[in-house]
Each structure stands twice: as C-alpha cells, then as structure tokens.
RODO-2510 file (C-alpha; in nm, 4 decimals, decimal comma):
residues 537
     n   res          X          Y          Z
     1     x    -3,1361    -1,1820    -2,4150
     2     x    -2,9228    -1,0731    -2,1186
     3     x    -2,7995    -0,7050    -2,1310
     4     x    -2,4609    -0,5847    -2,0427
     5     x    -2,6015    -0,3607    -1,7572
     6     x    -2,9069    -0,3821    -1,5505
     7     x    -2,9894    -0,0109    -1,5411
     8     x    -2,9355     0,2993    -1,7391
     9     x    -2,6544     0,5301    -1,6264
    10     x    -2,3868     0,7650    -1,7446
    11     x    -2,0576     0,7621    -1,5874
    12     x    -2,0032     1,1331    -1,6401
    13     x    -2,3219     1,2181    -1,4453
    14     x    -2,2645     1,0077    -1,1332
    15     x    -2,0520     1,0953    -0,8276
    16     x    -1,7279     0,8913    -0,8039
    17     x    -1,5367     0,7472    -0,5123
    18     x    -1,1738     0,6255    -0,5486
    19     x    -1,0087     0,3481    -0,3639
    20     x    -0,7445     0,0923    -0,4068
    21     x    -0,9404    -0,2259    -0,3475
    22     x    -1,3287    -0,2958    -0,3580
    23     x    -1,4540    -0,6022    -0,1659
    24     x    -1,8054    -0,7015    -0,2494
    25     x    -1,9552    -0,9121     0,0184
    26     x    -1,8637    -1,0260     0,3575
    27     x    -1,8389    -1,3775     0,5062
    28     x    -1,5061    -1,5380     0,5705
    29     x    -1,3907    -1,4561     0,2030
    30     x    -1,4744    -1,0892     0,2186
    31     x    -1,3594    -1,0193     0,5675
    32     x    -1,0354    -1,2067     0,5417
    33     x    -0,9443    -1,0777     0,2040
    34     x    -1,0220    -0,7245     0,3178
    35     x    -0,8056    -0,7604     0,6269
    36     x    -0,5092    -0,8916     0,4317
    37     x    -0,5591    -0,6205     0,1528
    38     x    -0,5740    -0,3480     0,4157
    39     x    -0,2096    -0,4228     0,5186
    40     x    -0,0876    -0,2360     0,2076
    41     x    -0,4035    -0,0811     0,0448
    42     x    -0,7137     0,1312     0,1133
    43     x    -1,0112    -0,0949     0,1029
    44     x    -1,3850    -0,0393     0,0589
    45     x    -1,6164    -0,3111     0,1755
    46     x    -1,9655    -0,3073     0,0188
    47     x    -2,2312    -0,5322     0,1723
    48     x    -2,5820    -0,5506     0,0863
    49     x    -2,6786    -0,5985     0,4581
    50     x    -2,4024    -0,6151     0,7120
    51     x    -2,0652    -0,7836     0,7936
    52     x    -2,2551    -1,0424     1,0010
    53     x    -2,4882    -1,1502     0,7220
    54     x    -2,3378    -1,4239     0,5133
    55     x    -2,3253    -1,8135     0,4637
    56     x    -2,0139    -1,8287     0,6811
    57     x    -2,2127    -1,7345     0,9847
    58     x    -2,4243    -2,0466     0,9643
    59     x    -2,1277    -2,2805     0,8887
    60     x    -2,1420    -2,5337     1,1688
    61     x    -1,9106    -2,8191     1,0992
    62     x    -1,5680    -2,6484     1,0716
    63     x    -1,2694    -2,5807     0,8613
    64     x    -1,0409    -2,8583     0,7027
    65     x    -0,6703    -2,8317     0,7331
    66     x    -0,3830    -3,0510     0,7978
    67     x    -0,2996    -2,9925     1,1741
    68     x    -0,2501    -3,3386     1,3152
    69     x     0,0796    -3,5331     1,2988
    70     x    -0,1178    -3,8352     1,1733
    71     x    -0,2368    -3,6269     0,8647
    72     x    -0,0716    -3,4924     0,5707
    73     x    -0,1348    -3,2787     0,2724
    74     x    -0,1149    -3,5860     0,0608
    75     x    -0,4085    -3,7285     0,2351
    76     x    -0,6107    -3,4226     0,2245
    77     x    -0,5295    -3,3853    -0,1435
    78     x    -0,6333    -3,7482    -0,2157
    79     x    -0,9614    -3,7028    -0,0112
    80     x    -1,0499    -3,3915    -0,2057
    81     x    -0,9773    -3,5390    -0,5461
    82     x    -1,1784    -3,8411    -0,4730
    83     x    -1,4807    -3,6398    -0,3661
    84     x    -1,4465    -3,4006    -0,6659
    85     x    -1,5311    -3,7001    -0,8963
    86     x    -1,2728    -3,6292    -1,1558
    87     x    -1,3391    -3,2474    -1,2123
    88     x    -1,0886    -3,1021    -0,9599
    89     x    -0,7787    -2,9087    -1,0638
    90     x    -0,4868    -3,0943    -0,9033
    91     x    -0,2896    -2,7803    -0,8948
    92     x    -0,5602    -2,5959    -0,7111
    93     x    -0,6073    -2,8865    -0,4712
    94     x    -0,2272    -2,8792    -0,4070
    95     x    -0,2489    -2,5187    -0,3078
    96     x    -0,5259    -2,5886    -0,0680
    97     x    -0,3764    -2,8888     0,0995
    98     x    -0,0418    -2,7191     0,1440
    99     x    -0,1326    -2,3680     0,2356
   100     x    -0,4475    -2,4433     0,4411
   101     x    -0,2527    -2,4678     0,7663
   102     x    -0,0982    -2,1161     0,7237
   103     x    -0,4426    -1,9815     0,6533
   104     x    -0,5741    -2,1244     0,9821
   105     x    -0,2785    -1,9692     1,1616
   106     x    -0,3878    -1,6394     1,0153
   107     x    -0,7353    -1,6911     1,1443
   108     x    -0,5996    -1,7640     1,4904
   109     x    -0,3822    -1,4515     1,4664
   110     x    -0,6875    -1,2536     1,3836
   111     x    -0,8644    -1,3676     1,7011
   112     x    -1,0470    -1,6804     1,5976
   113     x    -1,0741    -1,9208     1,9005
   114     x    -1,1002    -2,2811     1,7906
   115     x    -1,1942    -2,5468     2,0386
   116     x    -0,9177    -2,7274     2,2354
   117     x    -0,8854    -3,0533     2,4099
   118     x    -0,6083    -3,1465     2,6355
   119     x    -0,4051    -2,8374     2,5152
   120     x    -0,4433    -2,9280     2,1557
   121     x    -0,6848    -2,8200     1,8938
   122     x    -0,9912    -3,0546     1,8789
   123     x    -1,0204    -3,2246     1,5477
   124     x    -1,3259    -3,4081     1,4130
   125     x    -1,3975    -3,6107     1,0974
   126     x    -1,6612    -3,5565     0,8324
   127     x    -1,7950    -3,7314     0,5287
   128     x    -1,5166    -3,8589     0,2798
   129     x    -1,2334    -3,7445     0,4966
   130     x    -0,9865    -4,0221     0,5765
   131     x    -0,8371    -3,8288     0,8857
   132     x    -0,9616    -3,6126     1,1636
   133     x    -0,8725    -3,2634     1,0204
   134     x    -1,1751    -3,0470     1,0867
   135     x    -1,1164    -2,7719     1,3291
   136     x    -1,4249    -2,6266     1,5006
   137     x    -1,5420    -2,3595     1,7445
   138     x    -1,7909    -2,3521     2,0134
   139     x    -1,8799    -2,7029     1,9086
   140     x    -2,0952    -2,6325     1,6071
   141     x    -2,0763    -2,2549     1,5747
   142     x    -1,7492    -2,2442     1,3814
   143     x    -1,8789    -1,9980     1,1179
   144     x    -2,0200    -1,7703     1,3815
   145     x    -1,6963    -1,7541     1,5655
   146     x    -1,4826    -1,6785     1,2450
   147     x    -1,7250    -1,3995     1,1595
   148     x    -1,7159    -1,2670     1,5123
   149     x    -1,3415    -1,2419     1,5250
   150     x    -1,2876    -1,1150     1,1658
   151     x    -1,5688    -0,8630     1,1680
   152     x    -1,4431    -0,7069     1,4967
   153     x    -1,0894    -0,6666     1,3474
   154     x    -1,2314    -0,5363     1,0234
   155     x    -1,4211    -0,2662     1,2047
   156     x    -1,1059    -0,1485     1,3924
   157     x    -0,8863    -0,1376     1,0844
   158     x    -0,8184     0,2333     0,9625
   159     x    -0,7644     0,1277     0,6075
   160     x    -1,1001    -0,0382     0,5749
   161     x    -1,4260     0,1604     0,5039
   162     x    -1,7430    -0,0270     0,5313
   163     x    -2,0693     0,0373     0,3353
   164     x    -2,3439    -0,1528     0,4920
   165     x    -2,6947    -0,1765     0,3108
   166     x    -2,5411    -0,1014    -0,0319
   167     x    -2,6051    -0,2929    -0,3405
   168     x    -2,3495    -0,3528    -0,6284
   169     x    -2,5595    -0,3370    -0,9422
   170     x    -2,2825    -0,4012    -1,1877
   171     x    -1,9144    -0,3984    -1,2598
   172     x    -1,7696    -0,1144    -1,4721
   173     x    -1,5539    -0,2740    -1,7555
   174     x    -1,3862    -0,1704    -2,0811
   175     x    -1,1830    -0,3910    -2,3126
   176     x    -1,1721    -0,6880    -2,0825
   177     x    -1,0619    -0,4838    -1,7751
   178     x    -1,2536    -0,3999    -1,4454
   179     x    -1,2500    -0,0585    -1,3298
   180     x    -1,4771    -0,0769    -1,0343
   181     x    -1,8513    -0,0965    -0,9556
   182     x    -2,1837     0,0841    -0,9890
   183     x    -2,3258     0,0777    -0,6374
   184     x    -2,6751     0,1834    -0,5187
   185     x    -2,7008     0,3427    -0,1832
   186     x    -2,9702     0,2867     0,0823
   187     x    -3,1609     0,6077    -0,0359
   188     x    -3,1648     0,4846    -0,4055
   189     x    -2,8934     0,7209    -0,5411
   190     x    -2,6060     0,5673    -0,7228
   191     x    -2,2313     0,6062    -0,7141
   192     x    -1,9272     0,4873    -0,9175
   193     x    -1,6527     0,3242    -0,7121
   194     x    -1,3195     0,3223    -0,9033
   195     x    -1,0524     0,0953    -0,7886
   196     x    -0,7317    -0,0900    -0,9177
   197     x    -0,8784    -0,4257    -0,7997
   198     x    -1,2331    -0,5615    -0,7452
   199     x    -1,2915    -0,8764    -0,5504
   200     x    -1,6264    -1,0688    -0,5609
   201     x    -1,6995    -1,2347    -0,2187
   202     x    -2,0730    -1,2455    -0,2644
   203     x    -2,1304    -1,6133    -0,1739
   204     x    -2,3560    -1,8645    -0,3581
   205     x    -2,6975    -1,8901    -0,4951
   206     x    -2,8845    -2,1102    -0,2594
   207     x    -3,2105    -1,9036    -0,3023
   208     x    -3,2412    -2,0633    -0,6458
   209     x    -3,4238    -2,3405    -0,4662
   210     x    -3,7426    -2,3559    -0,2488
   211     x    -3,5689    -2,5513     0,0237
   212     x    -3,2136    -2,4345     0,1142
   213     x    -2,9874    -2,4034     0,4146
   214     x    -2,8660    -2,0518     0,2816
   215     x    -2,9904    -1,7161     0,4072
   216     x    -3,2043    -1,4860     0,2051
   217     x    -2,9028    -1,2903     0,0764
   218     x    -2,7680    -1,5923    -0,1185
   219     x    -2,9085    -1,4799    -0,4618
   220     x    -2,6129    -1,5387    -0,6945
   221     x    -2,5362    -1,1722    -0,7339
   222     x    -2,1579    -1,2147    -0,7968
   223     x    -2,1984    -1,4966    -1,0504
   224     x    -2,4641    -1,2791    -1,2389
   225     x    -2,2765    -0,9557    -1,2443
   226     x    -1,9491    -1,1452    -1,3409
   227     x    -2,1340    -1,3083    -1,6323
   228     x    -2,2583    -0,9701    -1,7484
   229     x    -1,9117    -0,8277    -1,7178
   230     x    -1,7681    -1,0999    -1,9509
   231     x    -1,6111    -1,3350    -1,7049
   232     x    -1,6360    -1,7052    -1,7694
   233     x    -1,8816    -1,8891    -1,5469
   234     x    -1,7886    -2,2626    -1,4860
   235     x    -1,9595    -2,5857    -1,3786
   236     x    -2,2688    -2,4298    -1,2294
   237     x    -2,4535    -2,7536    -1,2992
   238     x    -2,2881    -2,8967    -0,9858
   239     x    -2,5114    -2,8020    -0,6948
   240     x    -2,4571    -2,9651    -0,3565
   241     x    -2,7619    -3,0575    -0,1644
   242     x    -2,6854    -3,1043     0,1995
   243     x    -2,8349    -3,4487     0,2972
   244     x    -2,9561    -3,3574     0,6440
   245     x    -3,1536    -3,0320     0,6906
   246     x    -3,4263    -3,0280     0,9636
   247     x    -3,7599    -3,1206     0,7962
   248     x    -4,0220    -3,0292     1,0577
   249     x    -4,3488    -2,8414     1,0316
   250     x    -4,3081    -2,4631     1,0938
   251     x    -3,9190    -2,4944     1,1049
   252     x    -3,6857    -2,3487     0,8379
   253     x    -3,4554    -2,6005     0,6734
   254     x    -3,1882    -2,5694     0,9476
   255     x    -2,8648    -2,7583     0,8891
   256     x    -2,7913    -3,0648     1,0905
   257     x    -2,4162    -3,0682     1,0441
   258     x    -2,2266    -3,3519     0,8720
   259     x    -2,0152    -3,3529     1,1819
   260     x    -2,3042    -3,5172     1,3671
   261     x    -2,2636    -3,8111     1,1347
   262     x    -1,8924    -3,7789     1,1833
   263     x    -1,9391    -3,8432     1,5475
   264     x    -2,1448    -4,1541     1,4842
   265     x    -2,4967    -4,0589     1,4095
   266     x    -2,6775    -4,2995     1,1711
   267     x    -2,9640    -4,2344     0,9115
   268     x    -3,2945    -4,4384     0,9477
   269     x    -3,6009    -4,4469     0,7140
   270     x    -3,9457    -4,3813     0,8579
   271     x    -3,9676    -4,7717     0,9386
   272     x    -3,6579    -4,7309     1,1670
   273     x    -3,4290    -4,9121     0,9222
   274     x    -3,0692    -4,8020     0,8837
   275     x    -3,0235    -4,7897     0,5094
   276     x    -2,6846    -4,6453     0,3954
   277     x    -2,5212    -4,9876     0,3754
   278     x    -2,7435    -5,0318     0,0542
   279     x    -2,5874    -4,7446    -0,1030
   280     x    -2,2028    -4,7036    -0,0196
   281     x    -1,9372    -4,8777     0,1824
   282     x    -1,8671    -4,5591     0,3711
   283     x    -2,2252    -4,5640     0,5077
   284     x    -2,3292    -4,2279     0,6614
   285     x    -1,9851    -4,0711     0,5797
   286     x    -2,0099    -4,1274     0,2100
   287     x    -1,9827    -3,8145    -0,0099
   288     x    -2,2845    -3,5823     0,0306
   289     x    -2,4213    -3,6275    -0,3218
   290     x    -2,4478    -4,0084    -0,2595
   291     x    -2,5992    -3,9625     0,0831
   292     x    -2,8445    -3,7024    -0,0518
   293     x    -2,9636    -3,9233    -0,3194
   294     x    -2,9875    -4,2358    -0,0875
   295     x    -3,2189    -4,0272     0,1305
   296     x    -3,4374    -3,9309    -0,1572
   297     x    -3,4604    -4,2937    -0,2649
   298     x    -3,5586    -4,3876     0,0780
   299     x    -3,8233    -4,1221     0,0874
   300     x    -3,9637    -4,2273    -0,2456
   301     x    -3,9654    -4,6012    -0,1377
   302     x    -4,1393    -4,5334     0,1857
   303     x    -4,3645    -4,2595     0,0529
   304     x    -4,2309    -4,0133     0,3128
   305     x    -4,1034    -3,6645     0,3130
   306     x    -3,8100    -3,7190     0,5353
   307     x    -3,5883    -3,9802     0,7071
   308     x    -3,4457    -3,9716     1,0510
   309     x    -3,0962    -3,8875     1,1857
   310     x    -3,0392    -4,0878     1,5122
   311     x    -2,7714    -3,9576     1,7568
   312     x    -2,9366    -4,1169     2,0624
   313     x    -2,6371    -4,3455     2,1354
   314     x    -2,4568    -4,0440     2,2830
   315     x    -2,5318    -3,8908     2,6348
   316     x    -2,7141    -3,5721     2,6677
   317     x    -2,4032    -3,4181     2,8149
   318     x    -2,1888    -3,5128     2,5204
   319     x    -2,4527    -3,3878     2,2740
   320     x    -2,4918    -3,0543     2,4443
   321     x    -2,1190    -2,9993     2,4626
   322     x    -2,0402    -3,1026     2,0922
   323     x    -2,3374    -2,9500     1,9258
   324     x    -2,4851    -2,6765     2,1487
   325     x    -2,6326    -2,4759     1,8573
   326     x    -2,8153    -2,7693     1,6883
   327     x    -2,9258    -2,9036     2,0215
   328     x    -3,0805    -2,5753     2,1263
   329     x    -3,2346    -2,5146     1,7842
   330     x    -3,4005    -2,8531     1,7783
   331     x    -3,5171    -2,8203     2,1346
   332     x    -3,7072    -2,5028     2,0327
   333     x    -3,9169    -2,7145     1,8200
   334     x    -3,9704    -2,9831     2,0849
   335     x    -3,6978    -3,2113     1,9414
   336     x    -3,4211    -3,3529     2,1728
   337     x    -3,1166    -3,4458     1,9760
   338     x    -2,9991    -3,6681     2,2526
   339     x    -3,3207    -3,8819     2,2874
   340     x    -3,5304    -3,8154     1,9653
   341     x    -3,4787    -3,9294     1,6042
   342     x    -3,4558    -3,5998     1,4135
   343     x    -3,6646    -3,5678     1,0887
   344     x    -3,4337    -3,4546     0,8068
   345     x    -3,4373    -3,4115     0,4272
   346     x    -3,1887    -3,2762     0,1602
   347     x    -3,1788    -2,9074     0,0924
   348     x    -2,9823    -2,6806    -0,1442
   349     x    -2,6493    -2,6026     0,0238
   350     x    -2,3522    -2,5059    -0,1902
   351     x    -2,2636    -2,4257    -0,5600
   352     x    -1,9378    -2,5971    -0,6562
   353     x    -1,9142    -2,3958    -0,9771
   354     x    -1,8968    -2,0194    -1,0119
   355     x    -1,6743    -1,7412    -1,1588
   356     x    -1,3741    -1,9118    -1,3126
   357     x    -1,0415    -1,8042    -1,1600
   358     x    -0,6755    -1,8805    -1,1865
   359     x    -0,4543    -1,9901    -0,8961
   360     x    -0,4424    -1,6316    -0,7631
   361     x    -0,8077    -1,5777    -0,7833
   362     x    -0,8078    -1,3597    -1,0958
   363     x    -1,1028    -1,4190    -1,3220
   364     x    -1,0968    -1,3914    -1,7118
   365     x    -1,1661    -1,0243    -1,6778
   366     x    -0,8411    -0,8374    -1,5755
   367     x    -0,8368    -0,6781    -1,2195
   368     x    -1,1515    -0,8692    -1,1225
   369     x    -1,1047    -1,1258    -0,8617
   370     x    -1,3286    -1,3940    -0,7012
   371     x    -1,3005    -1,5653    -0,3606
   372     x    -1,5165    -1,8095    -0,1593
   373     x    -1,8341    -1,9806    -0,2876
   374     x    -1,8761    -1,7398    -0,5823
   375     x    -1,5597    -1,8573    -0,7356
   376     x    -1,4703    -2,1645    -0,9311
   377     x    -1,0967    -2,2263    -0,8375
   378     x    -1,1040    -2,5856    -0,9231
   379     x    -1,0637    -2,7102    -0,5683
   380     x    -1,4256    -2,8588    -0,5428
   381     x    -1,4658    -3,0201    -0,8893
   382     x    -1,8024    -3,1842    -0,9054
   383     x    -1,8621    -3,2227    -0,5316
   384     x    -1,7225    -3,0302    -0,2587
   385     x    -1,5332    -3,2220     0,0280
   386     x    -1,6894    -3,1185     0,3547
   387     x    -1,5315    -2,8082     0,5258
   388     x    -1,3090    -2,7384     0,2373
   389     x    -1,4879    -2,4191     0,1564
   390     x    -1,3755    -2,2154     0,4534
   391     x    -1,0130    -2,3319     0,3897
   392     x    -1,0458    -2,2338     0,0157
   393     x    -1,1573    -1,8846     0,1097
   394     x    -0,8674    -1,8078     0,3215
   395     x    -0,5993    -1,9888     0,1028
   396     x    -0,7127    -1,8060    -0,2202
   397     x    -0,7860    -1,4832    -0,0285
   398     x    -0,4010    -1,4727     0,0716
   399     x    -0,3152    -1,5433    -0,3076
   400     x    -0,5496    -1,2670    -0,4361
   401     x    -0,3738    -1,0162    -0,2174
   402     x    -0,0354    -1,1286    -0,3451
   403     x    -0,1465    -1,0563    -0,7040
   404     x    -0,3119    -0,7285    -0,6038
   405     x     0,0139    -0,6176    -0,4474
   406     x     0,1893    -0,6411    -0,7894
   407     x    -0,0859    -0,4649    -0,9917
   408     x    -0,0087    -0,1362    -1,1722
   409     x    -0,2156     0,1633    -1,1074
   410     x    -0,5540     0,1639    -1,2806
   411     x    -0,6275     0,4133    -1,5652
   412     x    -0,9038     0,6709    -1,5493
   413     x    -1,2633     0,5553    -1,5773
   414     x    -1,3816     0,4978    -1,9181
   415     x    -1,6922     0,6730    -2,0552
   416     x    -1,9819     0,4467    -2,0357
   417     x    -2,3308     0,5687    -2,1228
   418     x    -2,5934     0,2985    -2,0937
   419     x    -2,9556     0,3814    -2,2180
   420     x    -3,1433     0,0900    -2,3313
   421     x    -3,4507     0,0959    -2,1247
   422     x    -3,7598     0,3231    -2,1571
   423     x    -3,8169     0,5066    -1,8387
   424     x    -4,1840     0,4243    -1,8572
   425     x    -4,1154     0,0506    -1,8543
   426     x    -4,1814    -0,0235    -1,4817
   427     x    -4,1444    -0,3736    -1,3291
   428     x    -4,4225    -0,5768    -1,1591
   429     x    -4,3639    -0,6999    -0,8053
   430     x    -4,1109    -0,9795    -0,8009
   431     x    -4,2009    -1,1812    -0,4863
   432     x    -4,4340    -1,4207    -0,6731
   433     x    -4,1875    -1,4485    -0,9606
   434     x    -3,9017    -1,5618    -0,7241
   435     x    -4,1346    -1,8154    -0,5713
   436     x    -4,2162    -1,9629    -0,9218
   437     x    -3,8416    -1,9670    -1,0126
   438     x    -3,7585    -2,1636    -0,7071
   439     x    -4,0354    -2,4089    -0,7574
   440     x    -3,9118    -2,4543    -1,1239
   441     x    -3,5524    -2,5239    -1,0090
   442     x    -3,6636    -2,7595    -0,7283
   443     x    -3,8812    -2,9508    -0,9650
   444     x    -3,6617    -2,9649    -1,2782
   445     x    -3,2993    -2,8963    -1,1663
   446     x    -3,2885    -3,0466    -0,8182
   447     x    -3,1235    -3,3680    -0,7038
   448     x    -3,2502    -3,5665    -0,9837
   449     x    -3,2694    -3,4294    -1,3494
   450     x    -3,3548    -3,5518    -1,6810
   451     x    -3,3780    -3,3833    -2,0303
   452     x    -3,7509    -3,3413    -2,0566
   453     x    -3,7617    -3,1692    -1,7200
   454     x    -3,4704    -2,9484    -1,7782
   455     x    -3,6079    -2,8287    -2,1096
   456     x    -3,9478    -2,7608    -1,9608
   457     x    -3,7757    -2,5770    -1,6801
   458     x    -3,5597    -2,3702    -1,9151
   459     x    -3,8709    -2,2750    -2,1174
   460     x    -4,0542    -2,1662    -1,8079
   461     x    -3,7585    -1,9572    -1,6862
   462     x    -3,7284    -1,7778    -2,0251
   463     x    -4,0766    -1,6362    -1,9604
   464     x    -3,9242    -1,4024    -1,7059
   465     x    -3,6525    -1,2585    -1,9328
   466     x    -3,8707    -0,9346    -1,9979
   467     x    -3,7481    -0,8159    -1,6688
   468     x    -3,4211    -0,7085    -1,8463
   469     x    -3,6191    -0,4545    -2,0490
   470     x    -3,7627    -0,2988    -1,7386
   471     x    -3,6314    -0,0069    -1,5278
   472     x    -3,5179    -0,1848    -1,2113
   473     x    -3,4649     0,0397    -0,9146
   474     x    -3,4976    -0,1901    -0,5997
   475     x    -3,2793    -0,4472    -0,4297
   476     x    -3,5231    -0,7315    -0,4711
   477     x    -3,5566    -0,6537    -0,8454
   478     x    -3,1848    -0,6753    -0,8954
   479     x    -3,1690    -0,9934    -0,6832
   480     x    -3,4436    -1,1629    -0,8917
   481     x    -3,2687    -1,0480    -1,2136
   482     x    -2,9412    -1,2135    -1,0775
   483     x    -3,1286    -1,5242    -0,9737
   484     x    -3,2845    -1,5643    -1,3131
   485     x    -2,9389    -1,5522    -1,4806
   486     x    -2,8084    -1,8011    -1,2537
   487     x    -3,1103    -2,0246    -1,3010
   488     x    -3,0827    -2,0022    -1,6801
   489     x    -2,7168    -2,0915    -1,6825
   490     x    -2,7555    -2,3731    -1,4231
   491     x    -3,0454    -2,5302    -1,6175
   492     x    -2,8672    -2,5051    -1,9448
   493     x    -2,5483    -2,6435    -1,7959
   494     x    -2,7401    -2,9375    -1,6548
   495     x    -2,8988    -2,9996    -1,9940
   496     x    -2,5713    -2,9984    -2,1735
   497     x    -2,3943    -3,2417    -1,9525
   498     x    -2,5226    -3,5873    -2,0449
   499     x    -2,3788    -3,7937    -1,7575
   500     x    -2,4087    -3,8123    -1,3847
   501     x    -2,1122    -3,6871    -1,1808
   502     x    -2,0800    -3,5458    -0,8262
   503     x    -2,3612    -3,3021    -0,7485
   504     x    -2,5121    -3,3486    -1,1114
   505     x    -2,7376    -3,6492    -1,1422
   506     x    -2,9249    -3,7216    -1,4824
   507     x    -3,1817    -4,0033    -1,4546
   508     x    -3,1584    -4,0459    -1,8308
   509     x    -2,7658    -4,0617    -1,8226
   510     x    -2,7095    -4,2215    -1,4691
   511     x    -2,3367    -4,3244    -1,5314
   512     x    -2,0276    -4,1095    -1,5200
   513     x    -1,8608    -4,0863    -1,8569
   514     x    -1,4950    -3,9795    -1,8323
   515     x    -1,4321    -4,0602    -2,1914
   516     x    -1,6695    -3,7819    -2,3167
   517     x    -1,7522    -3,5582    -2,0137
   518     x    -1,4389    -3,5232    -1,8134
   519     x    -1,4408    -3,1482    -1,8893
   520     x    -1,5811    -2,8299    -1,7789
   521     x    -1,8970    -2,6463    -1,8859
   522     x    -1,8051    -2,2823    -1,9242
   523     x    -2,0379    -1,9927    -2,0171
   524     x    -1,9302    -1,6636    -2,1525
   525     x    -2,1733    -1,3733    -2,2343
   526     x    -1,9658    -1,2860    -2,5462
   527     x    -1,8805    -1,6312    -2,6777
   528     x    -2,1752    -1,8453    -2,5672
   529     x    -2,1112    -2,2021    -2,4266
   530     x    -1,7571    -2,3403    -2,4655
   531     x    -1,6302    -2,6807    -2,3296
   532     x    -1,2697    -2,7296    -2,2318
   533     x    -1,1171    -3,0555    -2,1269
   534     x    -0,9319    -3,0752    -1,7888
   535     x    -0,5611    -3,1205    -1,8645
   536     x    -0,4221    -3,1349    -1,5153
   537     x    -0,5890    -3,4165    -1,3228
***
C-alpha cells in the first residue's frame, strides 16, 4: 500500500553532492547536533523553511536538568519514569538525568542566556516534577532564545552549509544502510546528497490534528520517510495533548505554558468551580494526559467548549515579568492574564513515539540517526514529562555525534532506479484532503478513543492511499503523503493497544494492563506490525 519511494528517479541521472553529515531539520535537535558534528565533520543542514522555523521556537516552559543542590539525577529519573506510565527505557532515562546538566552547559557555551535570579539560574517547577529544575529564558520564551543563540552560531560555522527552503523527499538506502537523501530544491529540481551519516531532526506530527500548538511545518516528514526507508516506528499511539491552549474566537491555539500552573494558576470550569481535586491529588500539576482528560470531562459535563485558567492571584508586574510572551499575546485578543480568567482547551502538542533509536540515536537502519521529537529514544514512554524534550535533544544529540565520529567511510551510492508511476497520473489539490484527515484524526484518534471509531477513522484514511500512485511534485503533496502515513500508523497502533496508558486513552479499555500491554507497538514496512516487551524497566 505504501511505496518505498514517493517519486520516480534514477540515481545516475541526478546531480550529486557529497558531505560528511546531513542534518534534516532545524530546531534545538538540528541546530545543536549540526554544531557538535561540525567540530570534526563537514555538515549540510537541509530545512524546508528556515533555521528559525521549528517547534523549538515556540517552546515556552523551559528545559529540565538537575542544576539545584536540592535536586538529583535520581529524583529526575523517578519523575520521568512515573510520568512515562511504565513504558520508559530506564537506561535512556538514566542517560537523560545524568547527562542533561552537561548538555545545558553546552547550550550556555553556545550563547544561550537563561534567566538569572540573585546570581543563580532561575528554576521553576512544572507538572509531575518533584523539584524545581526547569531553566527558562526571557520568562516564557525559552525556545526562541535557544534558537536565536544556536542559529547565530550555526550561520557563522565554516563547516556548516545551510539549504533553506529545500525538501527531503526520501532517504537513499540499500541493504539496510542509509547513503543519504533525495532532496528537492526551491525551483523543483532534485539532487542526491551522499553522506556517511544522516540525522533526522524533523520534529513531530502535530498537523495530524485540526487543533494543535504546532506550526504548519510539523507534518511528520521524518517519521514517514524513515518508515519508507525500513526503520522501526515505535509507540506512535501516544500523542500528548497539551491541556491549556488558548481557546478564543479568531485566535490560533496558542500555548498557555504549563509553567503558568507551576507558578500557581488554577483551572476552573465555566461555572467558576476549581475541579482538579476530583481527578488527581497533584491537582493542576498532575501529568498532562490526566489534566487534559479532566478538562474534556468538565467541558462535556458543563456543555462548554473550554475551561478557564485563573492566574489572577498574581500581580500584574509579576505576570508581565514571568510570562511576557503569553501576557502580550493574550492582550492582543483583549484578555489580561493578570486580571481575566483565560479560556483554554486541550490541543495536540507532542508525539511521544517516533523513529526507534538506540542510546546513541541510531535507528534500525545503519548510518541513519534520529534526534528530538521525531525519535523514540525510550525517554518519554507513554507520556512525556514536561520540559524533558529539549533536554533529550541535546543529550542524545551529543551521543549521536560520538557515534558518527567512529563511523567508517561510506561506500559509493548504489544504483537505484524508481519508476512506478505513470507520468500522466497527476494529483488533485491536497488542501481539502489535509483538512479531512485532520478532522478524522481529531474525531476518532484524539484524546478519547474506542474501537468502533478507530476502525471507522482507519477506513476513511485508507480512501486517500491512491495518492501514492500519483506523480507528486510539490511540497504540500509530499507533506500530505507523509501525514497520511503517520495517520495510518497512529490509528492502527491505537486500535491494537487495548488498554489506556499515558497519552493513549481507550474508552472501551479504560484501565492500564501491565500484564498484557507493558510493551511497545512497533511498525516496520518490511515486517508489518511487531510487538516487543520492555525488558529494562
């Protein structure tokens, strides 16, 4: 049903570019890994928009790392494992907890300026963290500050070449080994990039859903091209919906950071009642999946499309200082965070699963690596602990470079000639198709799922698979094809997992079942669906 390559091409007839390392995507994962790789290698960064366009840029809360003397890697490890609901890799979590501080030191060395208080780094607390360990920048603009610092350094590095507005169509592989990528230029021409290592840093798949905190570029490209290349795709049923996205007429689903609740904000239903005590002892700081479903339940019970987040106990001065970005954004829609209850509702935010990797970021395809949200390192399990994602990117980015440094030279490009599609088979416009896909996913594979809906959604998605027989040529066509693959995998994985765990909730199987389902769901294009038990938790 899903072809190996999206387009017809012949390696011998296309121009070739040679480099040491290809980094596909930007964000903290792409920028950081490119900079570390460039210390010993020539690096080509390929972004479909620019270095500044990524999920990282919109990250508000911060980056989790053990900085305080009151904190410890053991505490960070425990919090991560609890949030991950039994599916974390203990080895991966150990790596994160122990190596996170060194990664933060690297960010600071590269120019990132985190907020300070009384000569020490200011630390905040977010949901399911037992300690204050979240570093932030400019109050609530942590991601933007990291991207600023790293992108400036990347542009100045003589060993890094940047291709903006280029699209990676597919990876070139042979006998389970990656040789590089097939790339489309802004003018529509194509080129083969040959490298000894290829690193996917393409972010997540937030655009699977109608309501998302993710930018337009989050179309699951890395997961889809890795799947076509034969890599294992793991645990994609676990989608994290952020509990508190702005829900106001005419406004995008702008993120209201979890750090706002970490600083004492409370949730109220439309009747003004604080309700989290009915759902979890940690109240507003419960794991995100619990808070998100609690909000949906309150919305259903009160027949409303939103609840409120109330931060009015803090002074206007404090709110402006700690959350300037959120304050200004809400104010642009006539909402004052310091004096108004802000209407919010859950929105798709983060995919815990992705391309399966080992502890050095290498996928099941040799010489192919994945870093950041596109990857499944084992850190997040079934539910990501807040602010662990930025830490994961730098920790495993460093480890990827260590592995690349030891790679042998790559062989010559294999001869690949793909000719499966008729040149007369044109594709219809995909804008309407994308909207239909997003509505199907929201309706049948959103916060609450059940077998009947998932089966119906999967059947509706399969109606679009004829796109793979078409002659694709434009970025939006490739993006839709990639989204469709992610949607099919996510829906099928959600249907297979007959339990509720973390970011996956089945109304027909509402309980967690460790005896049967404490294992991963793994997809591989060659082998179909396989399931493997976790053996290191």
